C-alpha positions as CSV (number, residue, x, y, z in Angstrom):
1,M,-25.3,11.0,-9.9
2,I,-22.4,9.5,-7.9
3,N,-23.2,5.6,-7.2
4,M,-22.8,6.3,-3.1
5,E,-23.3,2.8,-2.3
6,R,-19.7,1.9,-2.2
7,F,-19.3,4.0,0.8
8,K,-20.1,1.8,3.9
9,L,-21.3,3.0,7.2
10,N,-17.8,2.6,9.6
11,S,-15.6,1.4,6.6
12,K,-12.1,2.4,7.0
13,I,-11.0,5.4,4.6
14,E,-7.6,6.8,4.1
15,L,-7.3,10.5,2.9
16,V,-4.1,12.1,0.8
17,T,-3.4,15.7,1.0
18,E,-1.6,17.2,-1.5
19,K,1.6,17.0,0.3
20,D,1.5,13.5,0.5
21,E,0.6,13.3,4.2
22,R,-1.8,10.2,5.1
23,V,-4.7,10.4,7.8
24,S,-6.8,7.1,8.4
25,G,-10.4,7.5,9.6
26,L,-13.9,5.9,8.9
27,V,-16.9,6.5,7.0
28,Y,-19.3,8.8,9.4
29,D,-22.4,9.1,7.3
30,V,-23.1,9.1,3.8
31,F,-25.4,11.3,1.8
32,E,-26.4,11.9,-1.5
33,D,-23.5,13.2,-3.1
34,K,-20.9,13.7,0.0
35,I,-19.8,11.8,2.9
36,H,-18.9,12.4,6.6
37,V,-15.6,11.2,7.9
38,S,-14.6,10.7,11.4
39,I,-11.0,11.0,12.6
40,P,-9.7,9.2,15.8
41,A,-8.5,12.0,18.0
42,D,-5.8,9.8,19.4
43,D,-4.2,8.8,15.8
44,R,-0.7,9.5,16.0
45,Q,-0.7,10.5,12.1
46,F,-3.5,12.8,12.7
47,K,-3.5,16.1,10.5
48,L,-5.7,19.0,10.9
49,L,-7.7,19.2,7.9
50,R,-8.8,22.7,6.2
51,I,-11.9,23.6,4.4
52,G,-11.1,23.6,0.6
53,D,-8.2,21.3,1.2
54,I,-8.2,18.7,-2.3
55,L,-7.5,15.2,-1.2
56,K,-7.0,12.0,-2.8
57,A,-8.5,9.0,-0.9
58,I,-8.9,5.5,-0.6
59,G,-11.9,3.7,0.5
60,Y,-12.4,-0.1,1.6
61,S,-15.8,-1.9,1.1
62,D,-16.0,-5.7,1.1
63,K,-13.4,-7.4,-1.1
64,N,-12.8,-4.0,-3.4
65,T,-10.5,-1.0,-2.9
66,F,-11.2,1.9,-4.8
67,G,-9.8,5.3,-5.2
68,F,-11.2,8.9,-5.5
69,E,-10.7,12.5,-5.2
70,C,-12.8,15.0,-2.9
71,V,-12.9,18.4,-1.4
72,V,-13.2,19.0,2.4
73,T,-16.1,21.4,2.4
74,D,-17.0,21.6,6.3
75,R,-15.9,20.6,9.5
76,I,-18.4,19.3,12.3
77,A,-18.2,20.5,15.8
78,G,-18.0,17.4,18.0
79,D,-16.0,15.1,20.8
80,F,-13.5,14.1,17.9
81,P,-13.2,15.4,14.4
82,I,-15.8,15.0,11.6
83,Y,-15.4,16.2,8.1
84,E,-17.4,16.8,5.1
85,L,-16.2,15.2,1.9
86,A,-17.9,16.7,-1.2
87,E,-16.9,16.9,-5.3
88,I,-16.2,13.3,-5.4
89,C,-14.8,12.1,-8.5
90,N,-12.5,10.3,-10.6
91,F,-13.0,6.8,-9.2
92,I,-10.4,4.3,-9.5
93,K,-11.6,0.3,-8.1
94,V,-8.6,-2.0,-7.0
95,Q,-9.8,-5.6,-7.1
96,R,-7.8,-6.4,-3.9
97,R,-8.5,-10.1,-4.3
98,L,-7.3,-9.7,-7.8
99,D,-4.1,-7.8,-6.7
100,V,-3.6,-4.8,-9.6
101,R,0.2,-5.4,-10.5
102,V,2.1,-2.3,-11.3
103,A,5.4,-1.5,-12.8
104,Y,7.8,0.0,-9.7
105,T,11.3,-0.5,-10.1
106,N,13.3,0.0,-6.5
107,P,16.1,-1.4,-4.8
108,M,15.2,-3.9,-1.9
109,K,16.9,-6.4,0.0
110,Y,16.2,-10.4,0.5
111,T,17.6,-13.3,2.2
112,G,17.2,-17.2,1.4
113,N,18.1,-18.1,5.3
114,R,15.8,-20.3,6.3
115,I,16.2,-19.7,10.0
116,L,14.8,-16.2,9.4
117,M,11.7,-17.0,7.7
118,D,9.3,-16.2,10.5
119,I,11.1,-13.2,12.0
120,G,9.0,-10.8,10.1
121,N,6.0,-12.3,12.5
122,S,7.9,-11.9,15.8
123,G,5.6,-8.6,16.8
124,R,8.9,-6.3,17.1
125,S,8.9,-3.5,14.9
126,P,10.9,-3.3,11.7
127,Q,13.5,-1.6,12.9
128,E,14.4,-3.7,16.1
129,T,14.3,-6.7,13.3
130,M,16.4,-5.0,10.8
131,E,19.0,-4.9,13.7
132,D,19.0,-8.8,13.7
133,I,18.9,-9.5,9.9
134,R,20.7,-6.9,8.7
135,R,24.0,-8.7,8.2
136,Y,22.1,-11.6,6.3
137,L,20.6,-9.3,3.7
138,K,21.6,-9.3,0.0
139,D,20.6,-6.6,-2.5
140,G,18.0,-7.0,-5.2
141,M,15.8,-5.1,-7.3
142,M,11.8,-4.8,-7.5
143,L,10.5,-4.5,-10.7
144,D,6.9,-4.8,-9.8
145,L,4.5,-4.9,-7.0
146,S,1.0,-5.6,-6.3
147,G,-0.7,-6.1,-3.0
148,G,-0.5,-10.2,-3.1
149,G,3.3,-10.4,-4.3
150,L,6.2,-8.6,-6.4
151,K,8.9,-9.0,-8.9
152,L,12.8,-9.5,-7.8
153,A,15.5,-9.6,-9.9
154,C,18.7,-10.8,-8.4
155,Y,22.1,-12.6,-9.1
156,E,21.5,-15.6,-6.5
157,D,19.9,-18.9,-8.2
158,F,16.7,-20.2,-6.3
159,S,14.3,-23.2,-7.0
160,I,10.7,-22.2,-7.5
161,G,9.1,-23.3,-4.6
162,R,11.6,-21.2,-2.3
163,T,10.5,-18.9,0.4
164,L,12.4,-15.7,0.8
165,L,12.4,-13.0,3.1
166,L,12.0,-9.5,1.6
167,V,12.6,-5.8,2.9
168,F,11.3,-3.1,1.1
169,E,10.6,0.4,1.8
170,L,7.4,2.3,0.2
171,A,6.7,6.0,1.2
172,D,9.4,5.6,3.8
173,E,7.7,2.5,5.6
174,T,9.9,-0.4,6.2
175,F,8.0,-3.7,5.1
176,I,9.5,-7.1,5.8
177,V,7.4,-9.9,4.5
178,K,8.0,-13.5,3.5
179,G,7.1,-14.7,0.1
180,R,7.3,-17.7,-2.0
181,I,9.1,-18.0,-5.4
182,R,6.1,-19.1,-8.1
183,H,8.0,-18.0,-11.2
184,K,11.5,-18.0,-12.4
185,E,13.1,-16.6,-15.3
186,F,16.6,-15.7,-16.2
187,D,17.5,-12.3,-18.0
188,T,21.1,-12.1,-20.0
189,A,20.2,-8.8,-21.2
190,H,22.9,-6.9,-18.7
191,K,26.2,-7.1,-18.3
192,R,25.8,-9.8,-15.7
193,A,23.2,-12.1,-15.9
194,Q,20.8,-12.4,-13.3
195,Y,17.6,-14.1,-12.3
196,I,13.8,-12.9,-12.2
197,Y,11.5,-14.5,-9.7
198,G,7.5,-13.7,-9.3
199,I,7.1,-14.1,-6.0
200,E,4.0,-14.3,-3.9
201,F,3.6,-12.8,-0.2
202,E,2.8,-15.6,2.3
203,G,1.0,-15.0,6.0
204,I,0.8,-11.2,5.2
205,D,-1.0,-9.5,7.7
206,E,-4.3,-7.7,6.1
207,S,-3.3,-4.3,7.7
208,V,0.4,-4.7,5.8
209,K,-1.3,-5.6,2.7
210,D,-4.1,-2.7,2.8
211,R,-0.8,-0.4,3.1
212,I,0.8,-1.6,0.3
213,I,-2.4,-1.3,-1.7
214,Y,-2.6,2.2,-0.7
215,F,0.8,3.0,-1.8
216,I,-0.2,1.3,-5.3
217,F,-3.2,3.3,-5.3
218,I,-1.1,6.5,-5.3
219,L,1.7,5.4,-7.8
220,M,-1.3,4.5,-9.8
221,R,-2.8,8.2,-9.2
222,R,0.4,9.6,-10.0
223,T,0.9,8.0,-13.4
224,Q,-2.7,9.1,-14.6
225,N,-1.8,12.5,-13.6
226,K,1.6,12.7,-15.6
227,I,-0.7,11.1,-18.1
228,I,-3.2,13.8,-18.6
229,K,-0.8,16.7,-18.2
């Protein structure tokens, strides 16, 4: 029997289709072996789900984030879409406060310009912000990622404690966040020596952190699927 106590009424849940399309909703009702999820009708990312769709999902409960797989088994008629999810299995638990770190190599940008440190909290869209900071950005490489920080490789020498503005993309979404250098290494294995920094995010909005954790969950599920195959 599945432990359904992890699902809390009105807690946030995100559903991921086989095409990696994302739908956000809330837990509407919980049963012994299934849940009902409501989807806001005005959700800009709204996608009509079909009975029989196999989904990956991520749920949020207290301090824990957990992933699972399920099947859409019914659609409940009403003023807004409510879907029944059953055949729930393959749970993965991600401790949000422990910030599980995964290896993820991807190009990114950064700047140490002190004047720009708070520009990511201006309330403007990432696209608007990029227009203002693009000329200050330098190329770097992300080596790993967690909900609380990342590892950056670049050729610029910074001291521990220095704050950087970080720009990176995950699943076609641009993130602009501030981070403080907590660890520093010097790598001479390449033709040109580079610095590797362990960076902790600072002042990051919880919704931004949730989206990063969501990406990490999808990455973990893909890795597991490859291992199984």
